[in-house]
N, C-alpha and C positions, 0 to 999 in steps of 0.2 A: 603574388598577392591577389586576393579575390577582388573582383569588380562587380558593380551592380549590373544586372542583366534585365532587359525587358523580356517579360515572359509572354509567350503565346500559349494560353491554356489548351488542353486537350479538346474540350468542347467550347467553341467560339462564343463570345458574348452575344452575338446576334442569333444563335441557334437556341430554340426552346425546346425542351424535352421533359418528360415526367420527372419530378424531382421531390417536392414536398407533398407526397400523396398519403392517403389514409393508411395504405399498406406499409409505407416505409416508417410512418410514425408509430404505428401499433407494434411493428417488429422491433423498432428501436426502444420503445418503452419496456417491451419484455426482456430485451437483452440488458437494458440499464438496471433492471430489478435482479436479473440473474447474476450478472457480473458484479454488481454492487454488493449483493449478499455474499457471493463467493469470496470477493476480495476482502470483505469485512471479516469473515471467518479466517482467512489466510493471515491477514495482518495481526489479528488477535492471537494467532498461534505462533507466528515466527517473527513478528515485528517488521515485516516487509510486505509490500504489495507489488503486483506486476501490471504492466499496461494491458488493457483489454482492447485497444484500438484495432490491432491486426486480426485477432480471432473474430471480433465483431464484424470487421469488413469481410472476412472470408465466409462466415455464416450468412451474412446478408447476400453476398454474391452467389453463394450456393443455393439458397432458398429462392431468391428472385429470378435468377437466371435459369437454373436447372429444374426446380419444382414448379415455379409459377410462370416459367416461360416469358419472363420480362427481360428487356434488354436495355436498361437505362443505367448507366454508371453513376449518374447523379442521384438516382433513387437509392442505389446501394450506399452512396456516400452519406446520405441523410440517415440511414439505418445505423451506420458506424458512428456518426456524429452523436446521435441521441444515445446509442448503447454505451459508448465509452464514457459518457458523462457520469454514469452510475458508479463505475470504478474509481474515478478520481474523487467523487464526493465521499465515497466509503473510505478511501485512503485517508482523507482529511479528518473525517469524523473518528475513526477508531484510534487514531494517535492521541486523542485527547478526552473525548467524552466518557469512556469508561472510568475515569477518575472519579466521576460523580457517583458511580456505583460502588467503587471501592470505599468511598467516605461513608456511604450509606451502610455497607457491610460492617463497618467499625462503629456504627451507631451514632455518628456525628451529624447525620442529616437524614431526612426522609429520602427514599429512593426517588430519582427523577422520574417524572411522568413522561409517557410517550410524546405528549404534546410539546414539553420542553425540548426534547432531543430533536424532534421533527422540525420545530421552528428554527432552532440554531442551525441545523443542517441546511434547511430551505434557504434562509436568509443569507447565510454565507455562501452557498452555492450560486445563488442568483447574483450577488455581488461580484463573485468571480467572473461570471460571464459578462456582466455589465461593464466591469472595468477594462475587459478586453476589447470593447467596441471602439473607443478612441485609440486604442494601441494598435489595432489591426493594420491600419495604413502605415503607421510608423515602423512596425516591426515585420510585418508579413510582406507588404508591398514594397516599401522603399528599401528594405534590407534584403530583398530577394537576391540570391547569389552570394550574400555575406553570412547570413544566418542560415545554416542548412536544415534545421529542424528534422533530425534523423528519423524519428518515428512517424512524423507526419509525411515525409517524403517516401519512407518505406510503404506506408499505408497506400499512398497513391500508387505506387508501383504494383502493389498487390491487386488493387482494384483494376489496374490496366491490364494485368495478366488474367483477365477474366475468363479465358477459355479453360483454366485449371480450377475454376470455382468449384465444380461438383466434387472432384476428388479431394480437394483441400478441405472443403467443408465436412466431408466424410470423415476425414482424419480428426477434426476437432470434436465431432460428435462421438467418434469411437473412443477418444480420450475421456470424454465426459461420462459415457456409459461404463467404461472399465473402472475408473476410479470411484464412481458412485457405488458400484457393487462391492468393490474391494473395501471401501470405508464401511459399508453396512456389515460386511462379513467380520471385519476386524474389531469395530467399536460398537456394533449393534448386537450381532449373533456372538461375538467374542469367541470365535472358534480358534483363533491364534492370537498370541500376545502381539501388541503393537510395537513392542520395544524389546531389544535384546541387550544384555549388560554383561560385562566381564569385570570381575574384581580379582586383583592379585593378592594372594594371601600374604599378610605381613606389611602390605602397602595400603595406604588410605585413599588412594585415588580410584576412579572408576571411569570406564569407557564402554561405549556401547552405540547402538543406532536405533533410530525409529525406522519404520518401514513404509511410511505413508506416501502415496504417489504425488500428492500436491507439494510435500516438502522436498522430495527429490527433484520435482519439476523446477522449483525455484533455483536449485543448483544448476540444472541444465540451461535455464534461460539466462541467469546471471553469468554463467561461464566459470571456467576453473580458477581464474584469478581471484575473483571476489569470494567464491566458495572457500578457496584455500585460506584466505585471511580470516574468514569467519571460524573455520575449523581450527586454525591456529589459536584464536582467542579462547575457543572451547577447551583445547588441550592444555593451554596455559592455566586456565581457572581450575580444571577438574583433575589434572595430573601434576600441577605444580602448587597452586595456591591452597587448594583444599587439603592435600597431604600436609603441607607446611603448617596450616592453622591447626590441624588435629595434633601433629606431632609436638609442636610447641605449646599448644593450648592446654592439653591434658585436663587438669581439674579446674582450670580457670573458667570463671563466668564473665564473659565479655558482652557488653552492651552491643546490639540490642537483643542478644541471646539471654535466655532466662535460666539456664541450667549448664552445668560444666560441659565444655566442648566434647571431651571424651565420651561422656554419657550421651550427649546429643548424637554423636556419630554411631555409637553402639545401637541407639534406638531407631534412628532414621537413615543411617548411611550418609554417603556423600551429599545426597539431596537435601538433607536437613542443614548441613553446613552451607551449602550453596544458598538455600533460602534465607538463612540468618545473616550471612556475611558477604558472600560473593555478589549477590544482587546489588548491594550498595556500592561495591568497588565498580561493578559494571555500569551502574548508573552514573557514577562520577566520570568514567571514561567516556560514555555516551554523551553527556553534557559537555564536556570538554571538546570531544570530537566535533559536535554540532557548532559550537562556537568558534573553533579553530577554521572550520570549513567556511563559515560566514566571514571570518576576518580575512582569509586568504582571498575571497571573492569580493572584498570590500571596494577596491578600486573599479572593478568591473561593475559593481552594483551602482556605484555613484555615477559612473559614466553612462551606464544604461539608463538610469532614471533621467539624467539630464538630456540625453539624445532623444529619449522617448518623449518627454514633455515638449521639446522643441518640435519634433516630428508631428505632434498632435494637431498643430494649426491646420484648420480646415478638414480635419478627419471627422468621420461619422457623417450621418445624414444620408439623404437619398442621392446616389450617383446617377449619372445619365445612362450608363449601360448596365445591363443585368448584373455583370460580374462585379460591380462596384457599389450596389445598393446595400446599405446597411440600416441597422435600427437608428432612428433619428436621434441626434444628441440631446435634444429637448426632452424627449421621452426618457432617455437614459438618466439625465440629470434629476428629473422628477422622481424616478423610481428609486435613485440612490438616496434622495432626501427622505422619501417615504420609509425606506428600509431603516435609515438611521433613527427615525422617530419611532418606528416599531420596536427597534432593539431597546429603546429607552423606556417606551410606555407599556409594552406587553408584560404583565405580571409574571408570566411563565418564564421569561428570560432574565436571569439575575444580573442585569447590566445597568449601571447608572448612565446619566447624560454623558459624564466624562468618559465612561467606558465605551459608549456609542461613538463618541468623537475619536477615541484611540483606534476603535475598530476601523472606521473609514479612512483615516489618515494612514495607519500602518497597513491597512488592507490594500489601498491603491499602491503604496510603495512596494509592497511584497508582491502584488500581482504583477507589476512592471518587471520586478527582478526575476520572479519565476518565469515569465514568458520569455525573457531574453535568455535566461540560463538554459532553459530546455531547447531553445533555438541553437545554442552553441554546443552543448554537451549531452542533449537528450534528457528524457524525463528520469531516467534512473540515477542521474547525478545531480538532480535538483536538490538543493540543501533545505527542503521544506522543514525537517526536524530541527535544523539550526535556526531557521526563521521563527518557528514556533517557541523554541527555548528562549530566544532573545526577547520575543513578545511577552512571554509569560513573566520573565524576570522583570521587564520594565513595568508591565501592568500591575504586578504584585507589589513592586516597590512604590508606585504611584498611589495605588489604592491604600496601602498601609500608611503612607505619609498623609493621606487626607482623612485618616481615622476609619476607613472601611477595612477593618481587619477581622480576625476570627473566621468562623466558617463561611459567613456571608461574603467577606472579601475573597476567601479561597474559591467560592463558587463563581464569583464575578470574574476572577482571574482566569479560571478554567474556561469559562463561557467566551471571554474575549479571545483567548488563545485558540479555542476550538474554531471560532469563526474565521480568525486570520489563517489558521492552518488550512481550513476548507477553501478559503478564498485563493490562497497560493496553489493548492493542488488543482483545483478547478480552472484556474487561469492558465496553468501550465498545459493542462489537457486541452482546453479550448483553443489555445494558440496552435497546438500540433494539428487539431482538427481543421482549423481555419487554413493552415498551410496546405493540407491535403485538398481541400476545396479550392484554394487558389490555383494549385497546379492542374486540377481537373476542369476548372471552369464552373464551379458551383456559385450559387447566389449566396453572398455573405449573410444578408438579412434572414434567409430561410435557415441557414446553419445556425445562426445565433439564437432564432426562436426555437430551433431543434435542441440546441444545448440547454436552454431554459426548461423545455419540456422533460428532457432526460434528467436534469437536477430535480425537478419537482417530483418525478416518479420515484427516483432513487431515495429522496428525503422522506417521502411517505412510507418507504419500506424499511429505511435503516433504523428507525426507532423501534419498530416491532422486532426486527432481527436482533438488535442489541439487547432489548428486554428478554427475548426468548433465550438467547445464549447465556445471559446472566442468571436467569431463572433455573436453567438446566444444570450448569456447572459452576458459575460464578467466576468473575474476572480475577485474575491473579492466581487461578487454580492451575494444576498441572495441565489440564486439557486447553486452558485459555489463559496464557501467561500475561497477555496484554502488555508487552514489555514497554512500549513507547508511553502508554497512558500512565503506567506505574512511575516511569521516569518523571513525567510532568507533574504528577502528584507529590513526588518527593521534592521537586524543586520549589513548588508553591509553599509546601509545609516548611521547608528550610528557610525561605524568606519571611513567611508570616509568623512562625512559631520558633524557629531555630531548634527543632527537635530531631534533626538528622544525626546520625552517627558520623559526624564530620570527619573523623580520622579515616574511616573506611572510604568515604567519598573522595577525600584528597589523594588517598592512595590510587584510586581509579583515575583522577585528574592527571597526576604526574605520570602514571602509566601511559596515558594517552599522549602526553608531551614526549615521552621517550620514543613511542612509535612514530610520532610526527618527525622527530629529529632523525630517525632512521629512514625517513623518506617513504614510509609505507602509509597507505590509506587507513586513517584512524577509525572511521565509522564502522567498516565491515569487521574490524578486529574487536572494537568495543561491543558490537552486537554479539559477537561470538563469546566474549567473556560473560556478558549478561545473560545469555540463553543456555539451556541445558546442552551438554555436549552431545547427548543422543540425537538431538535435533539437528546440531551443526554437522554431525557425521552423515546424516541422511542427506543433507544439502551437498556435502562434499562428494557423496557417491554420484549425484547427478552432475556435479562439476567435472568428475573424472570421466563419465560417459561422454560429456561434450568434449573434453580434451582428446579422447580417442577419435571422435568424429572429426575434430579439427586437423588431426595429424594423419588421418588415413590417406593412403595413396590412390586417390581417384582424381578423375578430371575435375577442373575447377567448377564447371556447371553442375556436374553430378554431385560434387560434394556440397555446393550451395543448396541443392535441392534436398539433400538428405538432412542437413542442418535445419533448413526451413520447415521440413515436415516434422522434424523432431520438436521444434518450437511450437508449432501448431498442436501437435499431439499433447505436449505438456501443458499448453494453455487450456486445452480441453480437460485435462486431468485436474487442474487446479479448480476450474469451474465445477466439475463433477463432484469433487470431494467437498467443496464448499456447500453445494447444495444438499449433499448427503448429511453434512454436519448439521445443517438447519433442520432437516427432517428428524435426525436423531435427537436433537435438542427438543423438538416438539413432542416426540415420544417420551422423552425424560420428564417433561413438564406434565404430560398426561399420566405419568406413573406406569408407562407400558415398557420401559426400558428393561426392567427385571423379567418381564413376561418373555421377551425375545432372547434373553441372555441364556446361552446354552453352555457356558463355561463350567457350570456346576456338574454337568454330565461328563466333563472331560478331565481325566486325571493323568497328566503326563509325568514321566519320571524327571527327576531333578536334572537340569541342563537340556532336556529334550525340547522345552518350550522355546529356548533361544535358537536351537537348530532349526526347529519348524519355521520360527520367525524369519530367519535368514533365507530359508529355502523359498518361502513365499515372496520375500523381497526380490529374489532372483526373477521371479514371474513378472514383477513390475518393470525390471530393466529389459527382460525379454520382449515384453509388450511394446516397449519404446523402440527396440530394434525392429520389430515387426512393421511398425508404421513409419520408419525412417530408412534405415539401411536396406531392409528386405521389402519395401513397398514397391509394387509393380508400377512402372511408369510408362506412360504412352510415348 
């Protein structure tokens, strides 16, 4: 059984060294914007985000130690703290806020302006940091040795292994450069198709794969187990459900479709059937999976909240030693009251006084839950989507009961859900960063201020990024499916209007229950059902590469270095493709996308496009091998 341990940090409390410097803050702001934009793009494409803490730490270490010849581990930690805040804020924002754009595209409301998006992201992010101030002593200090905080501990180990900083940072930058060029060639110049597909004659299913480095990187980082569940969901929807719907549907016109299923398939293929029917089944499975994960965690959630509130006595305030100084609780309380008032009074935020109170109450509850959950099982298993679904359901029901229905009530519900989702995501990331700082001997107050700076930087950028991406391709499109936001939109419409195709939704709900009975993780499978199989296949490819690495016959230390280098390279590829996606969106808005499009000059024979596509995908996998298995080591 685990026991509480008294920690002696790497840098003692009595030792003072450069920490919160102009260099560390500016580097952190740059990384917050970069990883925030990249994670926003990734989340809108595949419905999942990845942690930026370790790549941010590696880049900080490489630039500060190797390029700038500085030697302060606490300075590197501030860069990582500020930089990772952008990723967590983006993760919370893109799961919900695009729903406002989807309603605008349907003509039900005006497009949300950048100010509204920025304020929602900003106030939610700051609340997430502030709620963690009284929780730090309860969860990070008093529970040391009991709550491992996997990502936070790993980040501290990366920073302590500083002598590898130069080569590790080079690996991240190499991944960024490779995937940015790749993305520009595929989706900018359009020299090669970004997707290969195979159809079997006489069968209504379809299989294929995308070839994007970022999507494959998600599979490598998540590992073969999660990737296989997602791929299984894709196979079930595209090779079982779609063929069954077309086979039995024939000339039937089923809501929400508007023409016979057979005619729909003949005109648009399996994708048309997926768009009209499978998405609703996947949405039902996702919603059920989120609620099931929350229900399973309920005893832990209640115990966590009770213990954290007990442990908050005497938390916060100025400590006597450097490593125990925090933001003063009086300042924190005043800021929370001020943010509550702003949520209610600022016209750009569609939240009533009741909504503002719901935000603060549920926000603190879910911040507590999120912080402890990531401490136990890591950020990737944090049920943020389940918390958001529960909040949306409760908020929508309360608003409807109080007479605030229609599009105004729906906007209010999504705003409340967005802020809660951002609070939970940012609180989880902040707790990991504070754990890193606790192990290294950082000053908590400086980290908390750094988190707020990172949140502010990312919030100022996220509105412009979302606006740009929507203007270029539109949310809910093939390029940007925005799966989580589409799900949240469906849930609110279902409560407020009852307009959902409930038969399809309940098929997804009971499918999720069957998967739960079988003892398999519901959410990865449900995401696989919801997303196109081509995307799931690309994720599976990354998972298979990771499986080969895990099983290779090498020494344990050599294998660990190979896998770690692969994770850093894949993190770089995710960031690089995200930035290239933002650049291409800008070109599309300016009308230059057709100017650089070279596909009109290429006339490949039938079937040759898919072969070229797969050949180019092999280059992506070879590049990963080059910077992991074949990487020269000192």
